KOLROZA-309278 format. One line per field, with one value per residue (C-alpha): residue in one letter; y, z negated, x negated. Coordinates in steps of 0.1 Angstrom, whole numbers, plus 2048, in hexadecimal, padded with zeros to 3 digits. Layout:
# residues N
residuo: (A|...)
c2: (Y|...)
c3: (Z|...)
c1: (X|...)
//
This chain:
# residues 209
residuo: (X|X|X|X|X|X|X|X|X|X|X|X|X|X|X|X|X|X|X|X|X|X|X|X|X|X|X|X|X|X|X|X|X|X|X|X|X|X|X|X|X|X|X|X|X|X|X|X|X|X|X|X|X|X|X|X|X|X|X|X|X|X|X|X|X|X|X|X|X|X|X|X|X|X|X|X|X|X|X|X|X|X|X|X|X|X|X|X|X|X|X|X|X|X|X|X|X|X|X|X|X|X|X|X|X|X|X|X|X|X|X|X|X|X|X|X|X|X|X|X|X|X|X|X|X|X|X|X|X|X|X|X|X|X|X|X|X|X|X|X|X|X|X|X|X|X|X|X|X|X|X|X|X|X|X|X|X|X|X|X|X|X|X|X|X|X|X|X|X|X|X|X|X|X|X|X|X|X|X|X|X|X|X|X|X|X|X|X|X|X|X|X|X|X|X|X|X|X|X|X|X|X|X|X|X|X|X|X|X)
c2: (839|840|83D|830|84F|85B|881|884|870|87A|871|862|87A|866|846|843|822|822|7FD|7ED|80F|825|84B|853|877|87D|89B|8A7|8C6|8C2|8AC|8C2|8DA|8D7|8BA|8BC|8A6|887|885|865|862|842|83D|825|812|811|82C|83F|85B|87D|884|8A3|8BA|8D9|8ED|8D2|8B0|89C|87F|85F|841|81D|802|7DE|7D0|7E9|7E2|7BC|7BE|7D9|7E5|802|7F1|7EF|814|82C|850|859|83E|84C|845|84A|862|866|87A|869|86C|886|882|890|88A|877|852|850|830|816|814|810|80D|810|7EF|7DB|7B6|7AE|7B2|7A4|7A2|7AF|792|7A0|7C2|7C0|7D3|7F4|816|81D|7FD|7EE|7CF|7C5|7A1|79F|780|785|779|76F|75F|779|769|762|788|790|78C|796|7BA|7BF|7DA|7D8|7F1|7EE|805|818|81C|811|7F9|7E1|7BC|7B2|78D|777|756|742|74F|76F|78B|7A7|7CC|7E3|805|823|83D|857|840|835|85A|865|848|833|818|82C|81E|7FC|7DF|7B9|7AD|7CC|7C6|7D9|7DD|7CC|7D4|7BF|7CC|7CD|7C6|7A3|79D|7A7|793|774|778|77F|764|74B|750|74C|730|721|732|740|756|736|724|742|744|71E|725|73F|75F)
c3: (825|807|7E1|7DB|7C7|7D5|7DB|7E4|7EB|80D|81E|841|856|876|887|8AD|8BE|8DE|8E8|8CB|8BF|8A5|8A1|87D|871|84C|837|81F|80F|7FA|811|830|823|839|84E|874|892|892|86D|85A|83F|82C|82D|812|819|83E|84C|868|87F|880|8A4|89C|87F|874|854|843|854|867|880|882|899|88F|8A8|8AA|894|879|87B|87A|85A|846|83C|854|86D|853|849|852|84D|829|81E|804|80C|7F9|80A|806|81C|826|80E|815|80E|7EC|7DE|7BD|7C2|7A7|7B2|7C7|7EC|800|826|82F|841|833|830|82E|819|7F8|7E6|7C3|7AF|78C|77A|755|737|727|737|72C|739|758|767|78B|796|7BB|7D2|7F1|811|81F|80A|800|7DD|7E0|7E1|7C3|7A1|77E|776|79B|7B1|7CB|7DE|7DC|7F5|7F6|7D0|7BF|7A3|78C|78D|76B|773|791|799|7B9|7C7|7B2|7A2|78B|788|76A|774|75C|759|76D|78B|789|789|7A5|7BE|7CE|7B3|79E|7B4|7BA|7B2|7B2|7D6|7E6|7FE|7FA|80E|800|806|7F3|7EA|809|7F4|7ED|812|81A|7FD|80A|82E|825|80B|81F|83E|82B|813|81D|7FF|7FD|7E4|7D7|7D2|7C1|7A9|7A2|79A|780|794)
c1: (79C|7B3|7B3|7D6|7E0|801|802|827|847|854|875|879|88D|88E|882|87F|877|863|860|84C|840|851|84E|856|85D|858|863|849|83A|81B|807|80D|7F3|7D4|7DF|7DD|7E6|7CF|7CC|7D3|7EE|7F6|81C|826|806|7FE|7E6|7F8|7ED|7FE|80B|820|828|83B|840|855|84D|834|837|822|822|823|819|824|809|811|836|830|81C|82F|851|851|868|883|881|89C|8A7|8A7|88E|874|850|82F|817|7F2|7DA|7B9|79B|781|75C|756|779|77D|786|7A1|7B0|79D|792|7B1|7AF|7D3|7D1|7EE|7E9|80E|82C|839|85A|860|86C|86B|86D|869|85A|863|867|843|835|846|838|842|83E|837|837|822|834|812|7F6|7DB|7D9|7B4|7AE|7C4|7B4|7BE|7B2|7AA|7B8|7D5|7E8|80E|820|800|7FE|7DD|7E7|7D5|7DE|7EC|7EF|7E9|7F9|7F8|819|81E|80B|815|80C|811|81E|81A|837|824|820|845|850|839|83E|859|854|86D|889|879|890|88E|892|881|864|843|824|804|7E0|7C6|7A3|78D|76E|77B|77F|75C|74E|760|755|730|72C|741|72C|70C|714|735|746|769|77B|78D|76C|75C|77A|776|751|75B|755)
//
């Protein structure tokens, strides 16, 4: 479990393919403190397991399901990535509950606003729109953000200067692809209410919830 508050931007040092599995080595510094083999780290969204590490880098594995749903397969040496260590019991939850289970990808279709108030418009490449609501939470490349507006085929997020400076969104441009994880609470609400009463998130929205 994560919070969506990025601790460091690392850099991919190498990508090795083993059939449909990737070993990805990432250069980092701050987040190496206290981690060990077997720990979980969110790498621009997806939760991955550390299989090796040294004083300046760590290596994680990504299996076929992860590669299919995320941007990891397109990453190469030199690609910057957002990094966050898994949440510990007792830590402050400064963002929102992020599982590191990416739903799919989206494409940045707009970047507007001022340097102090950048709004990114994102078009999901799948259709998780029923889980995306105005003022709700969403993780974009592992970053906890608040939804500024929500349409059927596009949503927007406002990004403050600190987040831009401390994450890969600083370099994000129109046309870039990003990993998306919607709020898990909405998924559980839909399943539980739908099973009990035949309700869906779309129906709840129509009813004014």
